[in-house]
C-alpha positions in Angstrom: -39.2 13.4 1.6 -35.7 13.8 3.0 -35.9 17.6 3.3 -39.4 18.2 4.5 -39.6 21.5 6.6 -36.1 22.4 5.6 -35.2 25.8 3.9 -32.5 25.9 1.2 -30.7 28.8 -0.5 -29.3 28.0 -4.0 -27.0 30.7 -5.4 -26.6 30.9 -9.2 -30.0 29.3 -9.4 -31.5 31.0 -12.4 -30.6 28.2 -14.9 -28.4 25.3 -15.6 -26.9 23.4 -12.7 -28.3 25.9 -10.2 -31.8 25.3 -11.4 -31.2 21.6 -11.2 -30.1 21.9 -7.6 -33.2 24.0 -6.7 -35.6 21.6 -8.4 -33.9 18.5 -6.8 -34.1 20.0 -3.3 -37.7 21.2 -3.7 -38.6 17.7 -4.9 -37.5 16.4 -1.6 -39.6 18.9 0.3 -37.3 21.9 0.8 -38.6 25.4 0.5 -36.1 27.2 -1.7 -34.7 30.7 -2.1 -33.2 31.1 -5.5 -30.5 33.8 -5.7 -28.9 35.1 -8.9 -27.2 38.3 -10.0 -29.3 40.2 -12.6 -27.1 41.6 -15.3 -29.6 41.3 -18.2 -33.3 40.7 -18.6 -32.6 37.0 -19.2 -31.3 36.6 -15.7 -34.4 37.8 -14.0 -36.7 35.8 -16.4 -34.7 32.6 -15.8 -34.8 33.1 -12.1 -38.5 33.5 -12.2 -38.8 30.4 -14.4 -36.9 28.3 -11.8 -39.4 29.5 -9.1 -42.3 28.8 -11.4 -41.1 25.2 -12.1 -40.8 24.5 -8.4 -44.3 25.9 -7.8 -45.7 23.9 -10.6 -44.4 20.8 -8.8 -46.2 21.8 -5.7 -43.2 23.3 -4.0 -42.6 26.6 -2.4 -39.9 29.0 -3.7 -39.0 32.7 -3.8 -36.2 34.5 -5.7 -33.7 37.1 -4.7 -31.7 39.4 -7.0 -28.2 39.7 -5.6 -24.5 39.5 -6.1 -22.6 36.9 -4.1 -19.5 39.0 -4.2 -21.3 41.8 -2.2 -21.3 41.4 1.6 -24.4 43.6 1.8 -26.1 41.6 -0.9 -25.4 38.3 0.9 -26.7 39.6 4.2 -29.8 40.8 2.5 -30.3 37.4 0.9 -30.1 35.7 4.3 -32.5 38.2 5.8 -35.0 37.8 2.9 -34.9 34.0 3.4 -35.5 34.3 7.1 -38.3 36.7 6.5 -39.9 34.5 3.9 -39.4 31.1 5.5 -38.3 31.6 9.2 -35.1 29.7 9.0 -32.1 28.6 6.9 -31.0 25.0 6.9 -29.1 24.5 3.6 -26.9 26.6 1.5 -25.8 25.4 -2.0 -22.9 27.6 -3.0 -23.3 27.2 -6.8 -22.7 30.7 -8.2 -19.5 30.9 -10.1 -17.8 32.4 -13.1 -17.4 29.5 -15.6 -19.7 30.0 -18.5 -18.1 32.0 -21.3 -14.5 31.7 -20.0 -11.9 31.3 -22.8 -8.9 29.1 -22.4 -5.7 31.0 -22.4 -2.1 30.5 -21.3 -1.6 31.7 -17.7 0.5 34.6 -18.8 -2.2 35.9 -21.2 -5.1 35.9 -18.8 -6.4 39.4 -18.2 -5.9 40.4 -14.6 -9.4 41.9 -14.4 -10.8 38.5 -15.4 -8.6 36.8 -12.8 -9.9 39.1 -10.1 -13.5 38.6 -11.2 -13.2 34.8 -11.0 -11.7 35.0 -7.5 -14.2 37.6 -6.4 -17.2 35.5 -7.4 -15.9 31.9 -7.0 -14.1 32.2 -3.7 -15.1 35.4 -2.0 -18.7 34.9 -3.0 -18.9 31.5 -1.4 -17.2 32.8 1.7 -19.6 35.7 2.0 -22.6 33.5 1.6 -21.4 31.2 4.4 -20.9 34.2 6.7 -24.4 35.5 5.8 -26.2 32.2 6.8 -23.9 31.4 9.7 -25.8 33.4 12.4 -29.1 31.6 11.6 -27.5 28.2 11.5 -25.6 28.8 14.7 -28.7 29.9 16.5 -30.6 26.7 15.5 -27.5 24.5 16.0 -27.9 22.9 12.6 -26.9 23.6 9.0 -25.8 22.0 5.8 -23.5 23.8 3.4 -22.5 22.4 0.0 -19.8 24.1 -2.0 -19.2 23.5 -5.7 -15.6 22.5 -6.3 -14.3 20.8 -9.5 -12.4 17.8 -10.5 -9.9 20.2 -12.0 -8.8 21.2 -8.5 -7.1 17.7 -8.4 -6.1 17.3 -12.0 -5.5 20.8 -13.4 -6.8 22.0 -16.7 -4.8 23.7 -19.5 -5.7 27.4 -20.0 -8.0 27.6 -17.0 -5.6 28.4 -14.2 -7.8 31.1 -12.7 -10.9 28.8 -12.6 -8.8 25.9 -11.3 -7.2 28.0 -8.6 -10.6 29.3 -7.4 -11.9 25.7 -7.1 -8.7 24.7 -5.2 -9.5 27.5 -2.9 -13.0 26.1 -2.4 -11.6 22.8 -1.4 -9.3 24.3 1.2 -11.9 26.7 2.5 -14.3 23.8 3.0 -11.8 22.0 5.2 -10.9 25.1 7.2 -14.6 26.1 7.8 -15.5 22.5 8.8 -13.2 23.0 11.8 -14.9 26.3 12.8 -18.5 25.3 12.0 -18.4 21.8 13.5 -18.9 22.8 17.1 -22.2 24.4 16.0 -23.4 21.2 14.3 -23.0 22.8 10.9 -21.7 20.4 8.2 -19.8 21.9 5.2 -18.8 19.7 2.3 -18.0 20.1 -1.4 -19.0 18.4 -4.6 -16.4 18.3 -7.3 -17.9 17.5 -10.7 -15.9 16.3 -13.6 -16.8 17.7 -17.0 -20.6 17.6 -17.0 -23.2 18.1 -19.8 -24.6 21.4 -18.7 -25.6 24.6 -20.4 -22.4 26.3 -19.2 -20.2 23.4 -20.4 -21.8 23.6 -23.8 -20.8 27.3 -24.0 -17.2 26.2 -23.6 -16.9 23.1 -25.7 -18.7 20.5 -27.8 -19.7 18.1 -25.1 -20.3 15.3 -27.7 -16.6 15.3 -28.5 -15.4 14.9 -24.9 -13.1 11.9 -24.6 -14.6 9.5 -22.0 -12.1 6.7 -22.7 -10.3 7.4 -19.4 -13.6 7.5 -17.5 -14.4 4.0 -16.0 -18.2 4.6 -16.4 -17.6 5.6 -20.0 -20.0 8.5 -20.1 -20.2 12.2 -19.5 -21.7 13.4 -16.2 -25.2 14.8 -16.1 -26.8 17.3 -13.8 -28.7 14.5 -12.0 -25.3 13.0 -11.0 -24.2 16.2 -9.4 -27.5 17.1 -7.7 -27.7 13.6 -6.3 -24.4 14.0 -4.5 -25.4 17.4 -3.2 -28.8 16.2 -2.0 -27.0 13.5 0.1 -24.8 16.1 1.6 -27.7 18.4 2.3 -29.8 15.7 3.9 -29.8 14.2 7.4 -28.2 11.1 5.9 -24.8 12.9 6.0 -25.0 14.4 9.5 -21.6 12.9 10.5 -19.8 14.0 7.4 -18.0 17.3 7.2 -14.9 18.8 5.6 -15.0 16.4 2.7 -14.9 16.8 -1.1 -16.8 14.3 -3.1 -15.5 13.9 -6.7 -18.4 13.1 -9.1 -16.7 12.2 -12.3 -17.4 8.6 -13.2 -14.1 7.5 -11.6 -11.9 9.5 -13.9 -9.9 10.8 -10.9 -9.6 8.5 -7.9 -8.2 9.5 -4.5 
């Protein structure tokens, strides 16, 4: 197991891709703290279900109700993880506003929605990194994986707020790599193409997605994304930092 004795935090881990990350890391031996905001009963139930599935597989997991856009909430998350497991080795910055967004021309996007996307997608990731940094610095080791998007390279009509936020993630990953490197903390990003997830299905009919420009001729799956993140969270990538790995079947090459 590549992550035996490691401790991971997965934000936005109640369901969908976040749950897939949590299960994949736990399957490799990591003890997992699942974080998610609770806005409705379903959020708490789904977070508990993620933990239950990990435990059913013989893994160890806890959950934490919190908002990544709250500095106090992120600090409390890090403290709860240290209290439960004694260390923090891995952070998967998965929480984001994506599900339920409606495509609109840039001049018709509600400014409140713009602010919410930036607050969660960029500020949230930034605050989570700040929250785990003291523990990672003290142990002189850490792996941070940010969720970017292929759209940061290609754009996407009607999604300028989301695309902008993911472009910010790309730039922040590079900037933080410079500051975190001296403490042996690696920070990288995974940029999925359009992937068959619960959130994507809320936005479009995934079966109608045109894969003709994708060399591998298929839609991405959660396993494709979690596999890349697992590599970046594991010791196998200890000399990789500041990079963004595009996982889209070759649709965008750089």
